[in-house]
Every structure is written in structure tokens, then in C-alpha cells.
C-alpha positions as CSV (number, residue, x, y, z in Angstrom):
1,M,134.6,78.0,109.7
2,S,136.4,76.9,106.5
3,D,138.9,79.3,104.8
4,H,137.3,78.6,101.5
5,F,133.9,79.7,102.8
6,S,135.1,83.0,104.4
7,R,136.8,83.9,101.1
8,V,133.7,83.3,99.0
9,L,131.0,84.8,101.2
10,S,131.4,87.4,104.0
11,R,129.5,86.9,107.2
12,P,127.0,89.8,106.6
13,E,126.3,88.4,103.1
14,F,125.9,84.9,104.4
15,I,123.4,86.0,107.0
16,A,121.5,88.2,104.4
17,L,121.3,85.2,102.0
18,M,120.1,82.8,104.7
19,A,117.5,85.3,105.9
20,A,116.4,86.0,102.3
21,L,115.9,82.3,101.6
22,M,113.9,81.8,104.8
23,A,111.9,85.0,104.1
24,L,110.4,83.4,100.9
25,N,108.4,81.2,103.2
26,A,107.1,84.0,105.5
27,L,106.3,86.1,102.4
28,A,104.3,83.4,100.8
29,I,101.9,83.4,103.8
30,D,101.7,87.1,104.8
31,V,101.7,88.8,101.4
32,M,98.5,86.9,100.5
33,L,96.4,88.2,103.4
34,P,95.0,91.4,101.7
35,A,94.2,89.4,98.5
36,L,92.1,86.6,100.0
37,P,88.7,88.4,99.4
38,Y,89.6,89.2,95.8
39,M,90.8,85.6,95.1
40,G,87.7,84.2,96.7
41,E,85.5,86.5,94.6
42,A,87.3,85.7,91.4
43,L,87.1,81.9,91.9
44,G,83.6,81.8,93.3
45,I,84.4,81.3,97.0
46,S,82.3,83.4,99.3
47,S,82.9,81.8,102.7
48,E,85.7,83.7,104.6
49,N,86.7,80.4,106.4
50,E,87.1,78.6,103.0
51,R,89.4,81.3,101.7
52,Q,91.8,80.5,104.6
53,Y,92.6,77.2,102.8
54,V,94.9,79.3,100.5
55,I,97.1,79.6,103.6
56,S,96.4,76.1,105.0
57,A,97.2,74.3,101.7
58,Y,100.6,76.1,101.6
59,M,101.4,75.2,105.2
60,M,100.6,71.5,104.7
61,G,102.9,71.3,101.6
62,F,105.6,73.2,103.5
63,G,105.3,70.9,106.6
64,L,105.2,67.6,104.8
65,A,108.0,68.2,102.2
66,Q,110.5,69.1,105.0
67,L,110.7,65.4,105.8
68,A,112.1,64.7,102.3
69,F,114.5,67.7,101.9
70,G,116.5,66.8,105.1
71,P,117.7,63.3,104.0
72,L,118.1,64.6,100.4
73,S,120.4,67.4,101.5
74,D,122.4,65.1,103.8
75,R,123.0,62.8,100.7
76,Y,123.4,65.2,97.7
77,G,124.7,68.3,99.6
78,R,122.9,71.5,100.2
79,R,123.1,73.4,96.9
80,A,121.2,71.1,94.5
81,P,118.1,70.3,96.7
82,L,117.9,74.0,97.6
83,L,117.9,75.2,94.0
84,I,115.4,72.6,93.0
85,G,113.1,73.7,95.8
86,I,113.3,77.3,94.7
87,V,112.5,76.3,91.0
88,V,109.4,74.4,92.2
89,Y,108.4,77.5,94.3
90,I,108.8,79.8,91.2
91,L,106.9,77.5,88.8
92,A,104.0,77.0,91.3
93,A,103.7,80.8,91.9
94,V,103.7,81.6,88.2
95,A,101.2,78.8,87.4
96,A,98.9,80.0,90.1
97,V,98.3,83.2,88.1
98,F,96.5,81.0,85.5
99,S,94.4,78.9,88.0
100,P,91.0,78.3,86.4
101,T,89.4,77.0,89.7
102,F,89.9,77.3,93.4
103,G,90.9,73.6,93.7
104,I,93.7,74.0,91.2
105,L,94.9,77.2,93.1
106,L,95.0,75.2,96.3
107,A,97.0,72.3,94.6
108,L,99.5,74.9,93.3
109,R,99.8,76.5,96.8
110,F,100.5,73.0,98.2
111,L,103.2,72.6,95.6
112,Q,104.6,76.1,96.3
113,G,104.8,75.2,100.0
114,M,106.7,72.0,99.1
115,G,109.3,74.1,97.2
116,A,109.6,76.5,100.1
117,A,110.3,73.6,102.5
118,G,113.7,73.3,100.8
119,T,114.6,76.9,101.8
120,R,113.6,76.4,105.5
121,V,115.4,73.1,106.0
122,I,118.5,73.8,104.0
123,A,119.1,77.3,105.3
124,T,119.1,76.0,108.8
125,S,121.4,73.1,107.9
126,I,123.8,75.4,106.2
127,V,124.0,77.6,109.3
128,R,124.7,74.4,111.4
129,D,127.3,73.3,108.8
130,M,129.2,76.6,109.2
131,Y,128.7,77.4,112.9
132,S,128.2,75.8,116.3
133,G,127.5,76.8,119.9
134,R,126.9,80.4,120.6
135,A,128.3,81.6,117.2
136,M,125.5,79.5,115.6
137,A,122.9,81.1,118.0
138,E,124.1,84.6,117.1
139,V,123.8,83.9,113.3
140,M,120.5,82.2,113.8
141,S,119.2,85.2,115.7
142,L,120.1,87.7,113.0
143,T,118.5,85.4,110.4
144,F,115.4,85.2,112.6
145,M,115.4,89.0,112.9
146,V,115.0,89.4,109.1
147,F,112.5,86.5,109.0
148,M,110.4,88.2,111.7
149,A,110.6,91.5,109.9
150,I,108.7,90.1,106.9
151,P,105.3,90.0,108.6
152,I,105.7,93.7,109.3
153,I,106.0,94.7,105.6
154,A,104.4,91.8,103.7
155,P,100.7,92.7,104.1
156,G,101.7,96.3,103.1
157,I,103.5,95.0,100.0
158,G,100.4,92.9,99.2
159,Q,98.2,95.9,99.6
160,V,100.4,98.0,97.3
161,L,100.4,95.3,94.6
162,L,96.6,95.1,94.8
163,L,96.5,98.9,94.1
164,T,98.6,98.5,91.0
165,G,97.0,95.4,89.5
166,P,94.8,92.3,90.1
167,W,95.5,89.7,92.8
168,H,97.6,87.7,90.2
169,T,100.4,90.3,90.5
170,I,101.1,89.0,94.0
171,F,102.0,85.6,92.6
172,L,104.2,87.1,89.9
173,F,105.9,89.2,92.6
174,M,106.6,86.1,94.7
175,G,107.9,84.2,91.7
176,G,110.1,87.1,90.7
177,L,111.6,87.6,94.1
178,A,112.3,83.8,94.5
179,A,114.1,84.0,91.1
180,V,116.3,86.8,92.3
181,F,117.2,85.0,95.6
182,G,117.7,81.7,93.7
183,L,120.1,83.3,91.3
184,W,122.0,84.9,94.3
185,A,122.3,81.5,95.9
186,F,123.3,79.9,92.6
187,I,126.1,82.4,92.0
188,R,127.4,83.0,95.5
189,L,126.6,80.1,97.8
190,P,129.3,77.3,97.9
191,E,128.5,73.8,98.9
192,T,128.8,73.6,102.7
193,L,128.5,69.8,103.3
194,A,131.8,68.1,103.0
195,L,131.9,64.9,100.8
196,G,133.1,62.9,103.9
197,N,129.9,63.9,105.8
198,R,127.4,62.8,103.2
199,R,125.0,60.0,104.2
200,E,123.7,57.4,101.9
201,L,120.1,57.7,100.7
202,T,118.7,54.3,101.7
203,L,115.7,53.6,103.8
204,G,117.9,52.2,106.6
205,V,120.1,55.2,106.7
206,I,117.2,57.6,106.5
207,L,115.4,55.8,109.4
208,D,118.7,55.7,111.3
209,G,119.0,59.5,110.9
210,F,115.4,60.0,112.1
211,R,116.2,57.6,115.0
212,I,119.3,59.7,116.0
213,V,117.2,62.8,116.0
214,L,114.2,61.4,117.9
215,T,116.3,59.6,120.5
216,N,118.5,62.6,121.4
217,R,116.7,63.8,124.5
218,V,118.1,67.3,124.5
219,A,117.5,67.9,120.8
220,F,114.1,66.3,120.7
221,C,112.7,68.1,123.8
222,Y,113.9,71.5,122.6
223,G,112.3,70.7,119.2
224,L,109.0,70.0,120.9
225,A,109.3,73.1,123.1
226,G,109.6,75.1,119.9
227,T,106.4,73.4,118.6
228,F,104.4,74.6,121.6
229,T,105.6,78.2,121.4
230,F,104.9,78.3,117.7
231,G,101.5,76.8,118.4
232,A,100.7,79.7,120.8
233,L,101.9,82.2,118.1
234,F,99.8,80.6,115.3
235,G,96.8,80.7,117.7
236,F,97.3,84.5,118.1
237,I,97.9,85.0,114.4
238,S,94.7,83.1,113.5
239,S,92.6,85.3,115.9
240,S,94.5,88.6,115.5
241,Q,92.1,90.2,113.1
242,Q,89.2,89.3,115.3
243,I,91.0,90.6,118.4
244,Y,92.2,93.9,117.0
245,V,89.1,94.6,114.8
246,D,86.1,93.0,116.6
247,I,87.2,93.4,120.3
248,Y,89.3,96.5,120.2
249,G,87.7,98.2,117.2
250,L,91.0,99.2,115.5
251,G,89.5,98.8,112.0
252,V,92.0,99.9,109.3
253,Y,94.7,100.3,111.9
254,F,94.8,96.5,112.4
255,P,97.9,96.0,110.1
256,V,99.7,98.7,112.2
257,A,99.1,96.8,115.5
258,F,100.0,93.5,113.8
259,A,103.3,95.1,112.5
260,A,104.1,96.5,115.9
261,V,104.1,93.0,117.4
262,A,106.3,91.6,114.6
263,A,108.7,94.6,114.9
264,L,109.1,93.9,118.6
265,M,110.0,90.2,117.8
266,A,112.6,91.5,115.3
267,V,114.1,93.8,117.9
268,S,114.1,90.9,120.4
269,S,116.0,88.7,117.9
270,F,118.5,91.4,117.3
271,T,119.2,92.0,121.0
272,N,119.5,88.2,121.4
273,S,122.2,88.2,118.7
274,R,124.2,90.8,120.6
275,I,124.1,89.2,124.0
276,V,123.8,85.4,123.4
277,S,127.6,84.9,123.1
278,R,128.1,86.4,126.6
279,V,125.0,85.1,128.4
280,G,124.4,81.8,126.7
281,M,121.5,80.2,124.9
282,R,120.2,78.4,127.9
283,R,120.0,81.3,130.4
284,L,118.4,83.5,127.8
285,S,115.8,81.0,126.5
286,H,114.9,79.7,130.0
287,G,114.6,83.1,131.5
288,A,112.5,84.3,128.6
289,M,110.1,81.3,128.9
290,L,109.6,81.9,132.6
291,V,108.6,85.6,131.9
292,F,106.5,84.5,128.9
293,T,104.5,82.0,131.0
294,G,104.2,84.3,134.0
295,M,102.9,87.2,131.9
296,S,100.5,84.9,130.1
297,A,99.1,83.9,133.5
298,V,98.6,87.6,134.3
299,W,97.0,88.1,130.9
300,L,94.6,85.1,131.4
301,L,93.6,86.3,134.8
302,L,92.8,89.8,133.7
303,A,90.9,88.5,130.6
304,W,89.0,86.1,132.9
305,I,88.0,88.9,135.2
306,G,87.0,91.0,132.2
307,F,89.3,93.9,132.8
308,L,91.6,94.2,129.8
309,P,91.4,97.6,128.1
310,I,93.7,98.0,125.1
311,W,96.2,100.2,127.0
312,L,96.8,97.2,129.4
313,F,96.5,94.5,126.7
314,L,99.2,95.9,124.4
315,P,102.0,96.2,127.0
316,I,101.3,92.7,128.3
317,L,101.4,91.3,124.8
318,A,104.6,93.3,124.1
319,V,106.5,91.7,127.0
320,I,105.3,88.2,126.0
321,M,106.2,88.6,122.3
322,F,109.6,90.1,123.2
323,C,110.3,87.0,125.3
324,F,109.1,84.8,122.4
325,G,111.8,86.3,120.2
326,W,114.5,85.4,122.7
327,A,113.1,81.9,123.4
328,A,112.3,80.8,119.8
329,S,115.7,81.3,118.1
330,N,117.7,80.0,121.0
331,M,115.6,76.8,121.4
332,N,115.9,76.3,117.6
333,S,119.7,76.5,118.0
334,L,119.7,74.2,121.1
335,S,117.7,71.6,119.2
336,M,120.2,71.6,116.3
337,E,123.4,71.9,118.4
338,P,123.8,68.1,119.3
339,L,123.0,66.9,115.8
340,G,125.8,68.3,113.5
341,S,126.3,64.9,111.8
342,V,122.7,64.7,110.7
343,A,121.9,68.5,110.4
344,G,119.7,68.2,107.3
345,T,117.6,65.4,108.7
346,A,117.4,67.1,112.1
347,S,116.3,70.4,110.5
348,S,113.6,68.5,108.5
349,V,112.2,66.6,111.4
350,F,111.9,69.7,113.6
351,G,110.6,71.8,110.8
352,F,107.9,69.2,110.1
353,I,106.9,68.8,113.8
354,Q,106.9,72.6,114.4
355,T,105.0,73.5,111.2
356,I,102.4,70.8,111.4
357,G,102.2,70.7,115.2
358,G,102.2,74.5,115.5
359,A,99.5,74.9,112.8
360,V,97.3,72.2,114.4
361,I,97.6,73.7,117.9
362,G,97.2,77.2,116.6
363,G,94.2,76.3,114.5
364,F,92.6,74.7,117.5
365,I,93.2,77.8,119.7
366,G,91.9,80.0,116.9
367,Q,88.7,78.0,116.6
368,Q,88.0,78.6,120.3
369,F,87.6,82.4,119.7
370,N,84.5,83.5,121.6
371,G,84.6,87.3,121.3
372,T,87.1,87.6,124.2
373,V,90.9,87.2,124.4
374,V,90.5,84.4,127.1
375,P,91.1,81.5,124.6
376,V,94.3,83.0,123.2
377,A,95.6,84.0,126.7
378,A,94.8,80.4,127.9
379,G,96.6,79.0,124.8
380,Y,99.7,81.1,125.6
381,F,99.7,80.1,129.3
382,V,99.2,76.3,128.6
383,M,101.8,76.3,125.8
384,G,104.3,78.2,128.1
385,V,103.8,75.6,130.8
386,L,104.3,72.7,128.4
387,T,107.4,74.4,126.9
388,L,108.9,74.7,130.4
389,I,108.1,71.0,131.2
390,F,110.0,69.9,128.1
391,I,112.9,72.2,128.8
392,L,113.2,70.6,132.3
393,I,113.1,67.1,130.7
394,A,115.8,68.1,128.3
395,E,118.0,69.6,131.1
396,N,117.4,66.8,133.7
397,G,115.3,69.1,135.8
398,R,117.8,72.1,135.9
399,L,117.2,75.5,134.4
400,F,119.9,77.9,133.3
401,G,122.6,75.2,133.1
402,V,125.4,76.7,131.0
403,G,126.3,73.3,129.6
404,S,129.0,73.2,126.9
405,E,127.6,75.8,124.6
406,N,130.9,77.1,123.5
407,A,132.3,73.7,122.7
408,H,131.7,72.3,119.3
409,T,129.6,69.4,120.7
410,D,128.3,66.7,118.5
411,M,126.4,64.3,120.8
412,S,124.6,62.4,118.1
413,H,126.8,59.4,118.6
414,H,125.6,59.3,122.2
415,A,122.1,59.0,121.0
416,A,123.0,55.9,118.9
417,H,123.9,53.9,122.0
């Protein structure tokens, strides 16, 4: 880590700022959930399924724009594209308050997602600029912990805002918070990409960056593995209201059950940050995925038989989601580890694949909902198996290989050959 950087920003402040930037994205999805019926009503949309487009439009903008922010940040540095992304996010959120039609609201949500893409891609790139190996995994875990904590509190924040004013206040809140975080980054965050490491912004160089990312077996396979685990998670999130309310009859306690799962993932990320430097990213993520897949098989079997009361369902889900927390942040770090020279492009490619891929897989799993938890359990099991297959491909058929996690490896030049 550079001396200049450590003088400017302490490690706790650095982690807090990265987490805050990433949290803008999670907030933009989860804080909206309580407001969907009111927005639909105000803009003449009665169908529950159509209201979900407020989330989908945002996710599509968020997924697609990540492909652009990576090469831009590898060319112009991290600060300028990050701040531009935040400004786009703020303007779209404020403009959404004045949406005359549902179509315009969706267009603005798409734009807001595009702005948020800058925070996701560039925060990950900045972490990779400053740290490598197990130190990077530790910082990534702590960032993930705050990121996971947002779904615990965001629906509650949305609910409180709805009590104090119309649904428009939620957009003003998002814009205001983004302005605060943007100002914090503007004042405190130095440029982390050295001039010597900047890449030209020509089609050839961009395509070469994408080629380095896509042909690095270890990085690409871990990137895909992350896509499958996120697909399983999105499948659960899409069906969570139906599972907790329709199957288990939790009614108004649904947000509490939802928050408990997110809290568990935050705890999992925190424990990961404490032990990853001793145990290693590979051992933790591989072990977690074996337990994740095994417990998903048990869940699927019990759901299939028809014996899954809530007192059995919740502990099984708890173990699976705890393992998800360990697997996700470590696999994210393992996908970025070999690609320090193209960190921005790598972050954008994996962000794009995981957002779009995860949303498509999760949407498909969600659509299979049939009044039982069988489709979601099957989704978790199948995604777990696929994740393990790609981990084995990445590691040449060996699990728990310690590799060279402590070394500052930069294998991207190997991929070029």
C-alpha cells in the first residue's frame, strides 16, 4: 500500500467509504420494495408483476453500464468516472420524483442503475489497486459485510419514509444520500490508479482487456461460479415474499425473517474477514460451497417429501446463507486476484456477467414458484453443483489448494500467451 494513500485515508475510513459506495446500489433496490404498490397506484399500474419492472429496469441499467465503466476507469483513473456515475445516480433519482408516467419512471430507473454501475465497478477496482492476496480478501469481506447489512435495514427505511410522506420521498432520500457519499469521495478519496498503469481507450485495447479477463481460466471460472451463487440468491429473493407469507403465513413478520437472513450473511462476511488471512480464500470458499450444496440437497429432499415445517426450514436456510457469505466474497476476490493490471475491466466484466446472469437465473427460478419451496431448493442445489464444477475447472480438479494467495500475483500476462 502506498505511503501517500495511508496518510490520506485510514484503513477503517477506506473500508467505510468503499462499503458506502457499494451500498448505494443495494439501497436503490431494497428501499423501493415497500413503495411499489403506491407507485403502481399513482401511475396507473395495477398488476403486481408489472410493478416489479421498477427493480428490473434498474438492474438492466446497472448490469449493462458496468461494461463501460471498467475500461473508462482503466484509462482515466478511478476518481472521475466514479464521481460522474454518482452525479448520474443523483440526477436520475431526483428526476424520478417528477415522473409523469410509469414508462418515464422506468427509463429514469434504468439511468439510475447505469450511474450506480460506476460505484460497483470502481469500488472493487480501488480495493484491488490498494490490496492483493489475503489482505484484499479481508478488506473485501468487511466491505461485503456492510453491503449485506443494507437489505436488513433498507425496507424498514422505505417504510418509515412512506409514513412521513409520499413515495417520492424515497427517491429524494436516495439522491440525498448519494450526494453525501459523493462529496465524501470527492474530498477524501485520492486517485489510486498510477499514471503508468493506465490503458489506452481504443477498441483494440478494450478488446484486449476483455480477452485477458475471459482467457484467464482461474479468474473467469471464479467469476462464473459467483454468477451461479448469485443466481440462487436472486431466485430466493424473488420468491421470498411468497415463501414467508403464502407458505409459512408470517404476514407482517416477513421483513423480520428477510432481515434475519441478511443479518446472518453480514455476520458470515465479518467472520470471514477475521479468519481469511490465516485459513486462506480457497479453503474457506471451497469448504463453504461443499456445505452449501450438501445442505441444499437435504433441503430439496425434505421439500420433495413434503416435510418442511418452518422450525426445520429456517435452520437449514441459515446454514446455507452463512456459507453463501463465506463463498461469495472469497470467490469475488479470487476472480480479481490474477487481474491486477486490468482491474477496472475485470471488475466490469464480472459485474456484468454476475448482475445480468444472476438476474436471469434468479428470475427463471422465481417464475417456477408453485406454492412449495421445491423450485427454490432445486435452484440452490443445481447452482451449488455448477459452482463446484467451475471451481474444479479453475483449480485443475483440486479443492482447497492453497496456491499463492499471499504473494502479490499478477498472472494476467500468462493469459496473454
